[in-house]
Structures are given as C-alpha cells and as structure tokens.
C-alpha positions as CSV (number, residue, x, y, z in Angstrom):
1,L,-21.6,20.6,20.0
2,C,-22.6,17.4,21.7
3,G,-21.1,18.7,24.9
4,R,-23.4,21.7,24.8
5,V,-26.3,19.2,24.9
6,S,-25.0,16.8,27.5
7,P,-21.6,15.7,28.8
8,W,-22.8,12.1,28.5
9,L,-23.6,12.6,24.8
10,R,-20.2,14.1,24.2
11,L,-18.6,11.1,26.0
12,A,-20.6,8.6,23.9
13,V,-19.8,10.3,20.5
14,E,-16.2,10.8,21.5
15,S,-15.9,7.1,22.5
16,V,-17.3,5.9,19.2
17,M,-15.0,8.2,17.2
18,C,-11.9,7.1,19.2
19,W,-13.0,3.4,18.8
20,Q,-12.7,3.8,15.0
21,I,-9.0,4.8,15.4
22,L,-8.0,1.5,17.0
23,A,-7.6,-1.3,14.4
24,A,-7.0,-4.4,16.5
25,K,-10.3,-6.1,15.5
26,S,-9.9,-5.3,11.8
27,L,-6.2,-6.3,11.8
28,Q,-7.1,-9.7,13.3
29,G,-10.0,-10.2,10.9
30,E,-8.0,-9.5,7.8
31,S,-5.0,-11.5,8.8
32,M,-7.2,-14.4,9.8
33,K,-8.7,-14.4,6.3
34,V,-5.2,-15.2,5.1
35,Y,-5.0,-18.0,7.7
36,A,-8.3,-19.4,6.5
37,A,-7.2,-19.4,2.9
38,L,-4.0,-21.2,3.8
39,K,-5.8,-23.9,5.7
40,T,-8.8,-24.5,3.5
41,A,-8.3,-22.9,0.0
42,T,-5.7,-22.7,-2.7
43,L,-2.4,-20.7,-2.8
44,P,-3.8,-18.1,-5.2
45,D,-6.7,-17.5,-2.7
46,A,-4.2,-17.0,0.0
47,Q,-2.1,-14.7,-2.2
48,K,-5.2,-12.6,-2.9
49,A,-6.1,-12.4,0.7
50,V,-2.7,-11.3,1.8
51,S,-2.5,-8.7,-1.0
52,M,-5.3,-6.8,0.8
53,I,-3.0,-6.1,3.8
54,V,0.5,-5.8,2.4
55,G,2.1,-3.5,-0.2
56,R,4.4,-6.0,-1.8
57,D,3.7,-8.1,-4.9
58,T,2.1,-11.3,-3.8
59,E,1.8,-13.3,-7.0
60,R,5.3,-14.8,-6.5
61,L,4.8,-15.7,-2.8
62,T,4.9,-19.3,-1.7
63,A,2.6,-20.5,1.1
64,E,5.5,-19.8,3.5
65,G,5.9,-16.4,2.0
66,V,2.2,-15.6,2.4
67,T,2.4,-16.7,6.1
68,R,5.4,-14.6,6.7
69,A,3.8,-11.5,5.1
70,A,0.7,-11.9,7.2
71,V,2.7,-12.3,10.5
72,E,4.9,-9.2,9.6
73,T,1.7,-7.2,8.9
74,V,0.2,-8.1,12.3
75,A,3.5,-7.3,14.0
76,E,4.1,-4.0,12.3
77,N,0.6,-2.7,12.4
78,A,0.2,-3.6,16.0
79,S,2.2,-0.4,16.5
80,D,0.7,1.7,13.7
81,G,-2.9,0.6,14.1
82,V,-3.3,0.0,17.8
83,I,-0.6,0.9,20.3
84,A,0.6,4.2,18.7
85,P,-2.9,5.7,18.3
86,L,-3.7,4.5,21.8
87,L,-0.7,6.5,23.1
88,F,-1.6,9.5,21.1
89,L,-5.1,9.4,22.5
90,F,-3.7,9.1,26.0
91,F,-1.3,12.1,25.7
92,F,-3.2,14.4,23.2
93,G,-6.9,13.3,23.3
94,P,-9.1,12.6,20.3
95,V,-7.6,15.4,18.2
96,G,-4.2,13.9,18.7
97,G,-5.5,10.4,17.9
98,F,-7.0,11.6,14.6
99,F,-3.9,13.6,13.8
100,Y,-1.8,10.5,14.1
101,K,-4.3,8.5,12.0
102,A,-4.2,11.1,9.3
103,V,-0.4,11.0,9.2
104,N,-0.3,7.2,9.2
105,T,-3.0,6.8,6.5
106,M,-1.2,9.3,4.2
107,D,2.0,7.3,4.6
108,S,0.1,4.1,3.6
109,M,-1.4,5.8,0.6
110,V,1.5,7.6,-1.0
111,G,4.6,6.8,1.2
112,Y,6.3,4.7,-1.5
113,K,9.6,5.5,-3.1
114,N,8.5,5.6,-6.7
115,E,8.7,8.2,-9.5
116,K,5.1,9.4,-9.2
117,Y,5.0,10.1,-5.5
118,L,8.7,10.6,-4.8
119,Y,8.7,14.0,-3.0
120,F,5.0,14.0,-1.8
121,G,5.4,10.4,-0.6
122,R,8.7,11.2,1.1
123,A,7.2,14.0,3.2
124,A,4.4,11.6,4.3
125,A,6.9,8.8,5.1
126,K,9.3,11.0,7.1
127,L,6.5,12.5,9.1
128,D,5.1,9.0,9.8
129,D,8.6,7.9,10.9
130,L,8.8,10.9,13.3
131,V,5.4,10.3,15.0
132,N,6.0,6.6,15.3
133,Y,9.5,6.8,16.7
134,I,8.7,6.4,20.4
135,P,5.5,4.3,20.0
136,A,7.3,1.7,17.8
137,R,9.9,1.1,20.4
138,L,7.4,0.9,23.2
139,T,5.5,-1.7,21.0
140,G,8.6,-3.8,20.8
141,L,9.0,-3.8,24.6
142,A,5.2,-4.5,25.0
143,F,5.6,-7.5,22.7
144,A,8.5,-8.8,24.7
145,A,6.5,-8.4,27.9
146,A,3.4,-10.0,26.4
147,A,5.4,-13.0,25.2
148,C,6.3,-13.7,28.9
149,L,2.6,-14.2,29.6
150,I,1.6,-16.4,26.6
151,P,2.3,-20.2,26.9
152,G,4.6,-21.4,24.1
153,M,6.2,-18.0,23.5
154,S,9.6,-16.7,24.8
155,G,9.8,-13.3,26.3
156,K,13.5,-13.7,26.8
157,N,14.1,-14.5,23.1
158,A,11.7,-11.7,22.1
159,F,13.8,-9.2,24.0
160,K,17.1,-10.7,22.7
161,I,16.0,-10.5,19.0
162,W,14.5,-7.0,19.5
163,R,17.8,-5.7,20.8
164,R,19.7,-7.4,18.0
165,D,17.5,-7.0,14.9
166,R,15.4,-3.9,15.6
167,R,17.4,-1.9,13.1
168,N,17.2,-4.5,10.3
169,H,14.9,-2.4,8.2
170,K,15.2,0.8,6.1
171,S,12.4,2.2,8.2
172,P,13.6,3.2,11.7
173,N,10.4,1.8,13.1
174,S,9.1,-1.2,11.2
175,A,11.6,-3.7,12.6
176,Q,10.9,-2.7,16.2
177,S,7.8,-4.8,16.7
178,E,8.6,-7.3,13.9
179,S,11.9,-8.3,15.7
180,A,10.1,-8.8,19.0
181,C,7.4,-10.9,17.3
182,A,10.0,-13.0,15.5
183,G,11.8,-13.7,18.7
184,A,8.6,-14.5,20.6
185,L,7.5,-17.0,18.0
186,G,11.0,-18.4,17.2
187,V,10.8,-17.7,13.5
188,Q,12.5,-15.7,10.9
189,L,10.7,-12.7,9.2
190,A,11.5,-10.2,6.5
191,G,14.1,-10.9,3.8
192,D,13.9,-10.1,0.1
193,A,10.6,-9.0,-1.4
194,W,9.1,-7.8,-4.7
195,Y,7.5,-4.3,-5.0
196,F,6.0,-3.0,-8.2
197,G,7.8,-5.7,-10.2
198,E,11.2,-5.0,-8.7
199,L,13.1,-7.2,-6.2
200,Y,14.3,-5.4,-3.1
201,H,17.0,-7.1,-1.0
202,K,16.3,-6.7,2.7
203,P,17.9,-8.3,5.8
204,T,16.2,-11.0,7.7
205,I,14.8,-10.5,11.2
206,G,15.0,-13.2,13.8
207,D,16.4,-16.8,13.9
208,A,14.7,-19.7,12.1
209,L,14.5,-21.9,15.2
210,R,11.7,-23.6,13.3
211,P,9.9,-23.2,10.0
212,I,7.1,-20.6,9.9
213,E,3.6,-22.1,9.7
214,P,0.0,-20.8,9.3
215,E,-0.6,-21.2,13.0
216,D,1.8,-18.4,13.5
217,I,-0.8,-16.0,12.2
218,P,-3.2,-16.5,15.2
219,R,-0.2,-16.6,17.5
220,A,0.9,-13.2,16.3
221,N,-2.7,-11.9,16.8
222,R,-2.6,-13.2,20.4
223,L,0.7,-11.4,20.9
224,M,-0.8,-8.2,19.5
225,Y,-3.9,-8.3,21.8
226,V,-1.9,-9.1,25.0
227,A,0.6,-6.3,24.2
228,S,-2.3,-3.9,23.5
229,V,-4.1,-4.8,26.8
230,L,-0.8,-4.3,28.7
231,T,-0.4,-0.9,27.1
232,L,-4.0,0.0,27.9
233,A,-3.5,-1.1,31.5
234,V,-0.4,1.1,31.9
235,C,-2.2,4.1,30.3
236,A,-5.2,3.6,32.6
237,A,-3.0,3.3,35.7
238,A,-1.2,6.5,34.6
239,V,-4.6,8.3,34.2
240,A,-5.7,7.1,37.7
241,L,-2.4,8.3,39.2
242,I,-2.7,11.7,37.6
243,C,-6.3,12.1,38.7
244,C,-5.3,11.2,42.3
245,M,-2.4,13.8,42.2
246,F,-4.6,16.6,40.9
247,A,-7.8,15.8,42.8
248,P,-8.7,18.0,45.8
249,G,-6.9,16.6,48.8
250,G,-4.9,14.3,46.6
251,M,-1.2,13.6,46.8
252,G,-0.1,16.7,44.9
253,L,3.0,17.1,42.9
C-alpha cells in the first residue's frame, strides 16, 4: 500500500519494519544489565537480571554462573537474533525475515521439552533447528573471523574450539556460535544447568584457559557486533555484485 503512494515511503516503512527484526541493540542492552548488576549490585539482582534473558533456573547460580549464562546468551542469540534474520532478509526479503522471526519466537515460547508442550513445542523446536542450520554455522565462522580483528581475542583458538566443540549440545545449532565465542575469549561455557527444578547434565564448551569474569560480557558483545558487521559487509558486497551482473551493460552471467 505504501508503494502505491511512493516508492520512498515503501522503503522507509520497510526499513523500520526490518530494523525491528534485528536484535543486536536489545541483546547488548539486556546482557549489559547483567554486567551492571554483577559490578555494582548484589548477586540476587544479577540472578534476576539474567533470568530475563535465559530459560534456565537462575536462583542457584553463582556470580560465575550468572556471567557464563549471560555470555552464552549473547553468543547463541547473535545467530538467532542478528545474523540469521539478516541472512533471511538478504535471501528472501522482509517476508522471509518475518517468517524466520515467527519461527524463532515460537521456539522461544513453547520449544521446551515438558509435558504441557511436548508435541507442540517439538514441532516449533525442530522447525527452528531447520531454519537455523546454515546461519548458525556461518555465525560460528563469523565469530572466528571477528576474533582475528579484536585485540585480546584469538581467532585461531576460536576456530579450533568451534571445530572441536560445535556439536557439544543437544541442539544441532546452539553450540556453533557458543564454541567460537568460548575459543575467542579463552573461557569455558555450558555445563550442567537447572531447568524447571530439574538438573540437566550437559557437556562443557571450550577450555578454561582462565576463569570467566564479568568483563567477558562486554567482550562477547563486541564479538557479536564485529561478526554482525562482517556479515552485513559480505551481504552488501553480494548485493552490489548481483546488481552489477544484472544491470544493463553489466558483466552478465
């Protein structure tokens, strides 16, 4: 409808709508609330802050556990909230972007293995696994590339841990970006966690070259932003190349 009025109006409305799909700013904002609570408030405040962005039980978490949960969330959701929707927007346009966001949100709402949502949640979770299969792996590679550009991080170790630990999760996708992030920071992520009052035993991701610390939360955010910019640059270059190929008098196919 906006396009019928003006192509510029359509572009403006479409841009605002697509902007809402990408969650880099909100992901940074929510994780930094956890960082602020760890630095200036009490442990219960930090547990409450991290409970807003993770699905696990947070009442039992130590300060180290809270930090680890926040870093894992930034790493995992860099794929779900930023790079994957960016790729869907690139390949399938705004409709594809919103389709992806609907699938991902449904998984976040009901994609838990419990008695109430067992079959309904399973359908949402499996569909989310499918649409994230390629983006998650590209995110892991983007993290490793980004780590090469950030002082104090190791791109070589990020790629090493990604290759070794990217399957250390029940989800086929979650450990892809988490493993690269763990390697870049030189910390160990994942491990056992409580969900709905039940302890789940999970493998660890990465090597504990040093103890995890609150400063790793802003570091993970820097890694997420650089990886996102790299992905955006590659997509923009691809668009420019395609435009040149199909433009009148262009290179052709």
